[in-house]
N, CA, C and O atoms as a printed pandas DataFrame, in Angstrom:
     atom_number atom_name residue_name chain_id  residue_number  x_coord  y_coord  z_coord
0              1         N          MET        A               1 -120.881  217.369 -177.278
1              2        CA          MET        A               1 -119.686  217.478 -176.469
2              3         C          MET        A               1 -120.084  217.926 -175.068
3              4         O          MET        A               1 -120.949  218.786 -174.901
4              5         N          ALA        A               2 -119.439  217.332 -174.059
5              6        CA          ALA        A               2 -119.762  217.651 -172.675
6              7         C          ALA        A               2 -119.211  219.022 -172.298
7              8         O          ALA        A               2 -118.176  219.456 -172.803
8              9         N          ALA        A               3 -119.919  219.681 -171.412
9             10        CA          ALA        A               3 -119.475  220.988 -170.919
10            11         C          ALA        A               3 -118.241  220.798 -170.044
11            12         O          ALA        A               3 -118.082  219.740 -169.435
12            13         N          PRO        A               4 -117.359  221.807 -169.965
13            14        CA          PRO        A               4 -116.152  221.688 -169.137
14            15         C          PRO        A               4 -116.457  221.331 -167.687
15            16         O          PRO        A               4 -115.751  220.518 -167.090
16            17         N          ASP        A               5 -117.504  221.932 -167.112
17            18        CA          ASP        A               5 -117.860  221.609 -165.732
18            19         C          ASP        A               5 -118.266  220.146 -165.600
19            20         O          ASP        A               5 -117.946  219.492 -164.607
20            21         N          GLU        A               6 -118.965  219.644 -166.596
21            22        CA          GLU        A               6 -119.390  218.244 -166.574
22            23         C          GLU        A               6 -118.181  217.320 -166.681
23            24         O          GLU        A               6 -118.141  216.274 -166.034
24            25         N          ASP        A               7 -117.199  217.697 -167.492
25            26        CA          ASP        A               7 -115.976  216.900 -167.611
26            27         C          ASP        A               7 -115.225  216.848 -166.281
27            28         O          ASP        A               7 -114.731  215.793 -165.885
28            29         N          VAL        A               8 -115.143  217.974 -165.601
29            30        CA          VAL        A               8 -114.464  218.033 -164.295
30            31         C          VAL        A               8 -115.213  217.174 -163.286
31            32         O          VAL        A               8 -114.600  216.417 -162.533
32            33         N          TRP        A               9 -116.527  217.291 -163.270
33            34        CA          TRP        A               9 -117.372  216.510 -162.368
34            35         C          TRP        A               9 -117.151  215.016 -162.602
35            36         O          TRP        A               9 -116.966  214.256 -161.652
36            37         N          HIS        A              10 -117.172  214.605 -163.850
37            38        CA          HIS        A              10 -116.978  213.201 -164.207
38            39         C          HIS        A              10 -115.579  212.744 -163.794
39            40         O          HIS        A              10 -115.420  211.657 -163.238
40            41         N          ALA        A              11 -114.576  213.560 -164.062
41            42        CA          ALA        A              11 -113.191  213.211 -163.724
42            43         C          ALA        A              11 -113.004  213.090 -162.213
43            44         O          ALA        A              11 -112.286  212.205 -161.747
44            45         N          ARG        A              12 -113.640  213.967 -161.452
45            46        CA          ARG        A              12 -113.527  213.886 -159.990
46            47         C          ARG        A              12 -114.162  212.602 -159.466
47            48         O          ARG        A              12 -113.634  211.978 -158.546
48            49         N          TRP        A              13 -115.282  212.212 -160.042
49            50        CA          TRP        A              13 -115.916  210.962 -159.636
50            51         C          TRP        A              13 -115.043  209.766 -160.023
51            52         O          TRP        A              13 -114.907  208.819 -159.248
52            53         N          GLU        A              14 -114.458  209.809 -161.212
53            54        CA          GLU        A              14 -113.575  208.712 -161.621
54            55         C          GLU        A              14 -112.401  208.582 -160.663
55            56         O          GLU        A              14 -112.018  207.469 -160.302
56            57         N          GLN        A              15 -111.826  209.703 -160.247
57            58        CA          GLN        A              15 -110.707  209.677 -159.306
58            59         C          GLN        A              15 -111.145  209.118 -157.955
59            60         O          GLN        A              15 -110.426  208.318 -157.356
60            61         N          ALA        A              16 -112.307  209.527 -157.475
61            62        CA          ALA        A              16 -112.818  209.027 -156.196
62            63         C          ALA        A              16 -113.048  207.520 -156.258
63            64         O          ALA        A              16 -112.690  206.797 -155.328
64            65         N          LEU        A              17 -113.642  207.047 -157.346
65            66        CA          LEU        A              17 -113.865  205.606 -157.498
66            67         C          LEU        A              17 -112.541  204.859 -157.585
67            68         O          LEU        A              17 -112.393  203.781 -157.008
68            69         N          HIS        A              18 -111.591  205.421 -158.296
69            70        CA          HIS        A              18 -110.273  204.792 -158.424
70            71         C          HIS        A              18 -109.619  204.627 -157.048
71            72         O          HIS        A              18 -109.075  203.565 -156.746
72            73         N          GLU        A              19 -109.667  205.658 -156.225
73            74        CA          GLU        A              19 -109.073  205.586 -154.890
74            75         C          GLU        A              19 -109.766  204.534 -154.030
75            76         O          GLU        A              19 -109.104  203.811 -153.285
76            77         N          MET        A              20 -111.084  204.442 -154.127
77            78        CA          MET        A              20 -111.812  203.428 -153.363
78            79         C          MET        A              20 -111.504  202.029 -153.888
79            80         O          MET        A              20 -111.440  201.078 -153.108
80            81         N          GLU        A              21 -111.312  201.891 -155.196
81            82        CA          GLU        A              21 -110.937  200.593 -155.763
82            83         C          GLU        A              21 -109.573  200.155 -155.246
83            84         O          GLU        A              21 -109.369  198.976 -154.956
84            85         N          LEU        A              22 -108.643  201.090 -155.130
85            86        CA          LEU        A              22 -107.325  200.758 -154.580
86            87         C          LEU        A              22 -107.446  200.286 -153.134
87            88         O          LEU        A              22 -106.764  199.346 -152.728
88            89         N          ASP        A              23 -108.310  200.933 -152.360
89            90        CA          ASP        A              23 -108.507  200.531 -150.971
90            91         C          ASP        A              23 -109.096  199.129 -150.863
91            92         O          ASP        A              23 -108.651  198.332 -150.038
92            93         N          VAL        A              24 -110.085  198.825 -151.685
93            94        CA          VAL        A              24 -110.693  197.495 -151.609
94            95         C          VAL        A              24 -109.720  196.437 -152.129
95            96         O          VAL        A              24 -109.717  195.312 -151.630
96            97         N          GLU        A              25 -108.901  196.775 -153.115
97            98        CA          GLU        A              25 -107.873  195.841 -153.582
98            99         C          GLU        A              25 -106.883  195.534 -152.467
99           100         O          GLU        A              25 -106.455  194.390 -152.315
100          101         N          SER        A              26 -106.520  196.534 -151.698
101          102        CA          SER        A              26 -105.612  196.335 -150.571
102          103         C          SER        A              26 -106.241  195.400 -149.536
103          104         O          SER        A              26 -105.575  194.494 -149.034
104          105         N          ALA        A              27 -107.499  195.612 -149.223
105          106        CA          ALA        A              27 -108.198  194.744 -148.270
106          107         C          ALA        A              27 -108.286  193.315 -148.796
107          108         O          ALA        A              27 -108.106  192.363 -148.037
108          109         N          GLU        A              28 -108.559  193.160 -150.080
109          110        CA          GLU        A              28 -108.647  191.820 -150.678
110          111         C          GLU        A              28 -107.297  191.107 -150.625
111          112         O          GLU        A              28 -107.232  189.910 -150.345
112          113         N          ARG        A              29 -106.217  191.848 -150.898
113          114        CA          ARG        A              29 -104.877  191.241 -150.829
114          115         C          ARG        A              29 -104.554  190.792 -149.407
115          116         O          ARG        A              29 -103.990  189.715 -149.210
116          117         N          LEU        A              30 -104.906  191.604 -148.422
117          118        CA          LEU        A              30 -104.655  191.231 -147.032
118          119         C          LEU        A              30 -105.433  189.978 -146.650
119          120         O          LEU        A              30 -104.917  189.112 -145.943
120          121         N          LEU        A              31 -106.668  189.883 -147.118
121          122        CA          LEU        A              31 -107.464  188.694 -146.825
122          123         C          LEU        A              31 -106.873  187.454 -147.481
123          124         O          LEU        A              31 -106.843  186.383 -146.874
124          125         N          GLU        A              32 -106.406  187.593 -148.709
125          126        CA          GLU        A              32 -105.821  186.453 -149.409
126          127         C          GLU        A              32 -104.531  186.000 -148.745
127          128         O          GLU        A              32 -104.241  184.804 -148.705
128          129         N          ALA        A              33 -103.761  186.936 -148.227
129          130        CA          ALA        A              33 -102.492  186.604 -147.583
130          131         C          ALA        A              33 -102.685  186.229 -146.115
131          132         O          ALA        A              33 -101.748  185.765 -145.466
132          133         N          ALA        A              34 -103.893  186.427 -145.589
133          134        CA          ALA        A              34 -104.166  186.187 -144.169
134          135         C          ALA        A              34 -103.117  186.891 -143.324
135          136         O          ALA        A              34 -102.521  186.296 -142.426
136          137         N          HIS        A              35 -102.900  188.163 -143.622
137          138        CA          HIS        A              35 -101.839  188.923 -142.982
138          139         C          HIS        A              35 -102.404  190.203 -142.393
139          140         O          HIS        A              35 -103.299  190.826 -142.964
140          141         N          LEU        A              36 -101.869  190.585 -141.246
141          142        CA          LEU        A              36 -102.305  191.826 -140.622
142          143         C          LEU        A              36 -101.745  193.024 -141.371
143          144         O          LEU        A              36 -100.613  192.979 -141.851
144          145         N          PRO        A              37 -102.516  194.084 -141.476
145          146        CA          PRO        A              37 -102.017  195.283 -142.157
146          147         C          PRO        A              37 -100.997  196.019 -141.296
147          148         O          PRO        A              37 -100.952  195.842 -140.078
148          149         N          ASP        A              38 -100.188  196.837 -141.938
149          150        CA          ASP        A              38  -99.257  197.697 -141.221
150          151         C          ASP        A              38 -100.045  198.744 -140.451
151          152         O          ASP        A              38 -101.163  199.098 -140.824
152          153         N          VAL        A              39  -99.451  199.228 -139.383
153          154        CA          VAL        A              39 -100.093  200.272 -138.580
154          155         C          VAL        A              39 -100.373  201.504 -139.439
155          156         O          VAL        A              39 -101.415  202.142 -139.295
156          157         N          ALA        A              40  -99.444  201.835 -140.327
157          158        CA          ALA        A              40  -99.631  203.007 -141.193
158          159         C          ALA        A              40 -100.844  202.825 -142.100
159          160         O          ALA        A              40 -101.581  203.779 -142.347
160          161         N          ASP        A              41 -101.057  201.604 -142.600
161          162        CA          ASP        A              41 -102.218  201.346 -143.457
162          163         C          ASP        A              41 -103.524  201.496 -142.681
163          164         O          ASP        A              41 -104.505  202.039 -143.189
164          165         N          VAL        A              42 -103.518  201.007 -141.446
165          166        CA          VAL        A              42 -104.717  201.128 -140.608
166          167         C          VAL        A              42 -104.999  202.599 -140.309
167          168         O          VAL        A              42 -106.146  203.041 -140.368
168          169         N          ALA        A              43 -103.952  203.350 -139.989
169          170        CA          ALA        A              43 -104.123  204.776 -139.694
170          171         C          ALA        A              43 -104.642  205.527 -140.918
171          172         O          ALA        A              43 -105.497  206.404 -140.796
172          173         N          ARG        A              44 -104.122  205.181 -142.096
173          174        CA          ARG        A              44 -104.570  205.837 -143.325
174          175         C          ARG        A              44 -106.041  205.523 -143.588
175          176         O          ARG        A              44 -106.815  206.406 -143.957
176          177         N          ALA        A              45 -106.418  204.262 -143.394
177          178        CA          ALA        A              45 -107.813  203.873 -143.623
178          179         C          ALA        A              45 -108.742  204.553 -142.616
179          180         O          ALA        A              45 -109.846  204.968 -142.966
180          181         N          ALA        A              46 -108.291  204.663 -141.372
181          182        CA          ALA        A              46 -109.117  205.294 -140.341
182          183         C          ALA        A              46 -109.287  206.787 -140.596
183          184         O          ALA        A              46 -110.291  207.381 -140.203
184          185         N          ALA        A              47 -108.308  207.385 -141.249
185          186        CA          ALA        A              47 -108.357  208.826 -141.511
186          187         C          ALA        A              47 -109.138  209.161 -142.781
187          188         O          ALA        A              47 -109.341  210.336 -143.085
188          189         N          TRP        A              48 -109.577  208.149 -143.522
189          190        CA          TRP        A              48 -110.261  208.382 -144.795
190          191         C          TRP        A              48 -111.553  209.159 -144.569
191          192         O          TRP        A              48 -112.314  208.877 -143.643
192          193         N          ARG        A              49 -111.775  210.110 -145.407
193          194        CA          ARG        A              49 -113.017  210.880 -145.415
194          195         C          ARG        A              49 -113.533  210.913 -146.845
195          196         O          ARG        A              49 -112.746  211.024 -147.785
196          197         N          PRO        A              50 -114.831  210.820 -147.016
197          198        CA          PRO        A              50 -115.356  210.863 -148.384
198          199         C          PRO        A              50 -115.056  212.209 -149.032
199          200         O          PRO        A              50 -115.078  213.242 -148.363
200          201         N          PRO        A              51 -114.781  212.199 -150.312
201          202        CA          PRO        A              51 -114.540  213.467 -151.005
202          203         C          PRO        A              51 -115.772  214.362 -150.899
203          204         O          PRO        A              51 -116.906  213.885 -150.920
204          205         N          SER        A              52 -115.533  215.634 -150.789
205          206        CA          SER        A              52 -116.669  216.557 -150.665
206          207         C          SER        A              52 -116.926  217.240 -152.002
207          208         O          SER        A              52 -116.032  217.378 -152.837
208          209         N          GLY        A              53 -118.147  217.654 -152.175
209          210        CA          GLY        A              53 -118.506  218.445 -153.336
210          211         C          GLY        A              53 -118.579  217.690 -154.648
211          212         O          GLY        A              53 -118.492  218.297 -155.715
212          213         N          LEU        A              54 -118.738  216.367 -154.588
213          214        CA          LEU        A              54 -118.809  215.602 -155.838
214          215         C          LEU        A              54 -120.173  215.705 -156.500
215          216         O          LEU        A              54 -120.279  215.634 -157.724
216          217         N          GLY        A              55 -121.194  215.870 -155.711
217          218        CA          GLY        A              55 -122.531  215.871 -156.285
218          219         C          GLY        A              55 -122.974  214.449 -156.589
219          220         O          GLY        A              55 -122.375  213.484 -156.115
220          221         N          ALA        A              56 -124.010  214.333 -157.371
221          222        CA          ALA        A              56 -124.561  213.023 -157.719
222          223         C          ALA        A              56 -123.598  212.255 -158.623
223          224         O          ALA        A              56 -122.832  212.843 -159.386
224          225         N          LEU        A              57 -123.656  210.954 -158.520
225          226        CA          LEU        A              57 -122.829  210.083 -159.355
226          227         C          LEU        A              57 -123.257  210.202 -160.817
227          228         O          LEU        A              57 -124.446  210.099 -161.117
228          229         N          PRO        A              58 -122.308  210.417 -161.732
229          230        CA          PRO        A              58 -122.674  210.443 -163.155
230          231         C          PRO        A              58 -123.217  209.076 -163.584
231          232         O          PRO        A              58 -122.652  208.042 -163.227
232          233         N          LEU        A              59 -124.275  209.074 -164.324
233          234        CA          LEU        A              59 -124.918  207.836 -164.755
234          235         C          LEU        A              59 -123.962  206.865 -165.448
235          236         O          LEU        A              59 -124.065  205.663 -165.204
236          237         N          PRO        A              60 -123.036  207.320 -166.299
237          238        CA          PRO        A              60 -122.128  206.373 -166.945
238          239         C          PRO        A              60 -121.210  205.621 -165.962
239          240         O          PRO        A              60 -120.628  204.598 -166.323
240          241         N          LEU        A              61 -121.081  206.119 -164.736
241          242        CA          LEU        A              61 -120.222  205.462 -163.743
242          243         C          LEU        A              61 -121.007  204.562 -162.792
243          244         O          LEU        A              61 -120.436  203.979 -161.870
244          245         N          ARG        A              62 -122.308  204.452 -163.016
245          246        CA          ARG        A              62 -123.160  203.683 -162.109
246          247         C          ARG        A              62 -122.722  202.230 -161.988
247          248         O          ARG        A              62 -122.600  201.721 -160.874
248          249         N          ASP        A              63 -122.484  201.554 -163.101
249          250        CA          ASP        A              63 -122.106  200.138 -163.058
250          251         C          ASP        A              63 -120.772  199.943 -162.339
251          252         O          ASP        A              63 -120.603  199.001 -161.565
252          253         N          ARG        A              64 -119.838  200.838 -162.603
253          254        CA          ARG        A              64 -118.534  200.753 -161.937
254          255         C          ARG        A              64 -118.701  200.941 -160.425
255          256         O          ARG        A              64 -118.107  200.205 -159.638
256          257         N          ALA        A              65 -119.506  201.921 -160.025
257          258        CA          ALA        A              65 -119.737  202.175 -158.604
258          259         C          ALA        A              65 -120.450  200.992 -157.951
259          260         O          ALA        A              65 -120.135  200.637 -156.815
260          261         N          GLN        A              66 -121.399  200.380 -158.647
261          262        CA          GLN        A              66 -122.113  199.224 -158.104
262          263         C          GLN        A              66 -121.167  198.041 -157.925
263          264         O          GLN        A              66 -121.224  197.346 -156.911
264          265         N          ALA        A              67 -120.298  197.812 -158.907
265          266        CA          ALA        A              67 -119.317  196.723 -158.800
266          267         C          ALA        A              67 -118.375  196.968 -157.626
267          268         O          ALA        A              67 -118.019  196.034 -156.907
268          269         N          LEU        A              68 -117.975  198.209 -157.434
269          270        CA          LEU        A              68 -117.113  198.559 -156.309
270          271         C          LEU        A              68 -117.834  198.314 -154.988
271          272         O          LEU        A              68 -117.256  197.746 -154.062
272          273         N          LEU        A              69 -119.075  198.732 -154.897
273          274        CA          LEU        A              69 -119.851  198.501 -153.681
274          275         C          LEU        A              69 -119.962  197.009 -153.389
275          276         O          LEU        A              69 -119.808  196.593 -152.241
276          277         N          ASP        A              70 -120.224  196.205 -154.403
277          278        CA          ASP        A              70 -120.322  194.756 -154.217
278          279         C          ASP        A              70 -119.013  194.189 -153.672
279          280         O          ASP        A              70 -119.023  193.348 -152.773
280          281         N          ARG        A              71 -117.890  194.650 -154.219
281          282        CA          ARG        A              71 -116.579  194.190 -153.736
282          283         C          ARG        A              71 -116.336  194.629 -152.295
283          284         O          ARG        A              71 -115.808  193.861 -151.491
284          285         N          GLN        A              72 -116.722  195.861 -151.969
285          286        CA          GLN        A              72 -116.547  196.349 -150.603
286          287         C          GLN        A              72 -117.376  195.529 -149.620
287          288         O          GLN        A              72 -116.890  195.167 -148.549
288          289         N          LEU        A              73 -118.609  195.238 -149.974
289          290        CA          LEU        A              73 -119.472  194.446 -149.097
290          291         C          LEU        A              73 -118.932  193.033 -148.926
291          292         O          LEU        A              73 -118.979  192.479 -147.827
292          293         N          ASP        A              74 -118.422  192.445 -150.005
293          294        CA          ASP        A              74 -117.827  191.116 -149.923
294          295         C          ASP        A              74 -116.593  191.132 -149.022
295          296         O          ASP        A              74 -116.430  190.256 -148.174
296          297         N          ALA        A              75 -115.731  192.121 -149.205
297          298        CA          ALA        A              75 -114.527  192.224 -148.373
298          299         C          ALA        A              75 -114.908  192.429 -146.909
299          300         O          ALA        A              75 -114.291  191.838 -146.023
300          301         N          ALA        A              76 -115.907  193.253 -146.650
301          302        CA          ALA        A              76 -116.346  193.491 -145.274
302          303         C          ALA        A              76 -116.873  192.208 -144.637
303          304         O          ALA        A              76 -116.593  191.937 -143.469
304          305         N          ALA        A              77 -117.628  191.424 -145.387
305          306        CA          ALA        A              77 -118.144  190.154 -144.863
306          307         C          ALA        A              77 -117.002  189.184 -144.582
307          308         O          ALA        A              77 -117.006  188.493 -143.563
308          309         N          ARG        A              78 -116.030  189.134 -145.482
309          310        CA          ARG        A              78 -114.877  188.251 -145.275
310          311         C          ARG        A              78 -114.031  188.702 -144.091
311          312         O          ARG        A              78 -113.500  187.868 -143.358
312          313         N          ILE        A              79 -113.901  190.005 -143.897
313          314        CA          ILE        A              79 -113.159  190.519 -142.747
314          315         C          ILE        A              79 -113.887  190.157 -141.454
315          316         O          ILE        A              79 -113.258  189.743 -140.481
316          317         N          ALA        A              80 -115.200  190.310 -141.443
317          318        CA          ALA        A              80 -115.982  189.952 -140.257
318          319         C          ALA        A              80 -115.816  188.471 -139.936
319          320         O          ALA        A              80 -115.670  188.102 -138.771
320          321         N          GLN        A              81 -115.838  187.625 -140.957
321          322        CA          GLN        A              81 -115.646  186.193 -140.744
322          323         C          GLN        A              81 -114.244  185.916 -140.214
323          324         O          GLN        A              81 -114.077  185.078 -139.328
324          325         N          ALA        A              82 -113.242  186.602 -140.739
325          326        CA          ALA        A              82 -111.865  186.417 -140.267
326          327         C          ALA        A              82 -111.728  186.837 -138.808
327          328         O          ALA        A              82 -110.982  186.216 -138.051
328          329         N          VAL        A              83 -112.440  187.882 -138.411
329          330        CA          VAL        A              83 -112.411  188.319 -137.013
330          331         C          VAL        A              83 -112.997  187.236 -136.112
331          332         O          VAL        A              83 -112.439  186.939 -135.055
332          333         N          VAL        A              84 -114.112  186.649 -136.522
333          334        CA          VAL        A              84 -114.742  185.586 -135.734
334          335         C          VAL        A              84 -113.786  184.406 -135.584
335          336         O          VAL        A              84 -113.612  183.884 -134.483
336          337         N          VAL        A              85 -113.173  183.988 -136.677
337          338        CA          VAL        A              85 -112.235  182.861 -136.633
338          339         C          VAL        A              85 -111.047  183.196 -135.737
339          340         O          VAL        A              85 -110.613  182.359 -134.945
340          341         N          SER        A              86 -110.523  184.405 -135.857
341          342        CA          SER        A              86 -109.383  184.816 -135.030
342          343         C          SER        A              86 -109.743  184.808 -133.553
343          344         O          SER        A              86 -108.951  184.368 -132.720
344          345         N          ARG        A              87 -110.924  185.289 -133.231
345          346        CA          ARG        A              87 -111.353  185.290 -131.821
346          347         C          ARG        A              87 -111.498  183.868 -131.293
347          348         O          ARG        A              87 -111.147  183.596 -130.145
348          349         N          ARG        A              88 -112.007  182.969 -132.113
349          350        CA          ARG        A              88 -112.118  181.568 -131.687
350          351         C          ARG        A              88 -110.738  180.966 -131.453
351          352         O          ARG        A              88 -110.525  180.250 -130.475
352          353         N          HIS        A              89 -109.810  181.256 -132.343
353          354        CA          HIS        A              89 -108.444  180.749 -132.169
354          355         C          HIS        A              89 -107.811  181.331 -130.910
355          356         O          HIS        A              89 -107.146  180.614 -130.162
356          357         N          LEU        A              90 -108.010  182.607 -130.677
357          358        CA          LEU        A              90 -107.464  183.248 -129.484
358          359         C          LEU        A              90 -108.057  182.628 -128.229
359          360         O          LEU        A              90 -107.337  182.361 -127.267
360          361         N          HIS        A              91 -109.356  182.400 -128.232
361          362        CA          HIS        A              91 -110.011  181.776 -127.083
362          363         C          HIS        A              91 -109.445  180.376 -126.842
363          364         O          HIS        A              91 -109.165  180.005 -125.702
364          365         N          ALA        A              92 -109.279  179.607 -127.904
365          366        CA          ALA        A              92 -108.723  178.260 -127.759
366          367         C          ALA        A              92 -107.302  178.317 -127.211
367          368         O          ALA        A              92 -106.938  177.515 -126.351
368          369         N          THR        A              93 -106.506  179.247 -127.697
369          370        CA          THR        A              93 -105.134  179.391 -127.217
370          371         C          THR        A              93 -105.114  179.765 -125.745
371          372         O          THR        A              93 -104.335  179.207 -124.972
372          373         N          ARG        A              94 -105.953  180.693 -125.358
373          374        CA          ARG        A              94 -106.004  181.097 -123.948
374          375         C          ARG        A              94 -106.486  179.962 -123.058
375          376         O          ARG        A              94 -106.036  179.835 -121.919
376          377         N          THR        A              95 -107.389  179.142 -123.560
377          378        CA          THR        A              95 -107.870  177.997 -122.792
378          379         C          THR        A              95 -106.727  177.023 -122.542
379          380         O          THR        A              95 -106.579  176.506 -121.434
380          381         N          ILE        A              96 -105.930  176.775 -123.553
381          382        CA          ILE        A              96 -104.793  175.863 -123.410
382          383         C          ILE        A              96 -103.771  176.449 -122.444
383          384         O          ILE        A              96 -103.255  175.733 -121.586
384          385         N          GLU        A              97 -103.473  177.735 -122.570
385          386        CA          GLU        A              97 -102.490  178.385 -121.707
386          387         C          GLU        A              97 -102.963  178.455 -120.260
387          388         O          GLU        A              97 -102.135  178.469 -119.349
388          389         N          ALA        A              98 -104.255  178.497 -120.030
389          390        CA          ALA        A              98 -104.787  178.675 -118.686
390          391         C          ALA        A              98 -104.724  177.400 -117.858
391          392         O          ALA        A              98 -104.830  177.458 -116.633
392          393         N          ARG        A              99 -104.557  176.277 -118.487
393          394        CA          ARG        A              99 -104.508  175.022 -117.743
394          395         C          ARG        A              99 -103.202  174.928 -116.970
395          396         O          ARG        A              99 -102.132  175.284 -117.465
396          397         N          THR        A             100 -103.322  174.437 -115.743
397          398        CA          THR        A             100 -102.107  174.227 -114.959
398          399         C          THR        A             100 -101.434  172.953 -115.436
399          400         O          THR        A             100 -102.108  172.009 -115.849
400          401         N          PRO        A             101 -100.119  172.920 -115.384
401          402        CA          PRO        A             101  -99.443  171.708 -115.833
402          403         C          PRO        A             101  -99.817  170.522 -114.946
403          404         O          PRO        A             101 -100.063  170.673 -113.750
404          405         N          ALA        A             102  -99.852  169.362 -115.550
405          406        CA          ALA        A             102 -100.189  168.150 -114.805
406          407         C          ALA        A             102  -99.074  167.855 -113.802
407          408         O          ALA        A             102  -97.894  167.829 -114.153
408          409         N          VAL        A             103  -99.465  167.636 -112.565
409          410        CA          VAL        A             103  -98.499  167.275 -111.521
410          411         C          VAL        A             103  -98.942  165.951 -110.918
411          412         O          VAL        A             103 -100.134  165.646 -110.870
412          413         N          PRO        A             104  -97.987  165.182 -110.466
413          414        CA          PRO        A             104  -98.387  163.901 -109.877
414          415         C          PRO        A             104  -99.226  164.127 -108.616
415          416         O          PRO        A             104  -98.995  165.056 -107.842
416          417         N          VAL        A             105 -100.199  163.249 -108.445
417          418        CA          VAL        A             105 -101.073  163.340 -107.286
418          419         C          VAL        A             105 -100.437  162.633 -106.094
419          420         O          VAL        A             105 -100.731  162.962 -104.944
420          421         N          TYR        A             106  -99.571  161.667 -106.364
421          422        CA          TYR        A             106  -98.905  160.934 -105.285
422          423         C          TYR        A             106  -97.448  160.739 -105.677
423          424         O          TYR        A             106  -97.079  160.924 -106.837
424          425         N          LEU        A             107  -96.643  160.373 -104.729
425          426        CA          LEU        A             107  -95.227  160.141 -104.953
426          427         C          LEU        A             107  -94.936  158.682 -104.648
427          428         O          LEU        A             107  -95.227  158.210 -103.549
428          429         N          ASP        A             108  -94.371  157.969 -105.597
429          430        CA          ASP        A             108  -94.048  156.553 -105.422
430          431         C          ASP        A             108  -92.721  156.442 -104.681
431          432         O          ASP        A             108  -91.660  156.674 -105.260
432          433         N          THR        A             109  -92.784  156.089 -103.404
433          434        CA          THR        A             109  -91.559  155.942 -102.611
434          435         C          THR        A             109  -91.072  154.503 -102.578
435          436         O          THR        A             109  -90.000  154.234 -102.036
436          437         N          GLN        A             110  -91.832  153.571 -103.144
437          438        CA          GLN        A             110  -91.487  152.152 -103.121
438          439         C          GLN        A             110  -90.714  151.713 -104.356
439          440         O          GLN        A             110  -89.980  150.726 -104.302
440          441         N          GLY        A             111  -90.861  152.403 -105.430
441          442        CA          GLY        A             111  -90.385  151.829 -106.632
442          443         C          GLY        A             111  -89.418  152.510 -107.446
443          444         O          GLY        A             111  -89.016  151.994 -108.489
């Protein structure tokens, strides 16, 4: 049977992983919907700080943590790609907007 301190340690790590899984699920949903996050969501993500005092990851949670890391890295790569595509679209839009409207070069007074 595990010691009470070990149970608390394991439970704290499970909670930390659960919270990070929720964050990556949110990022994945936003990518699938191709939708910008709410300002409140961005502020919450920016304010995130890693939990303190967790110590080393319990060995039984290693596979779960590795799977989470893989998902986070995949989401980060997809977000970076979405940023590149968005910047290209913005550049194309600005290029179109920057053109002056076509005006006639001459005026036909004969016809």
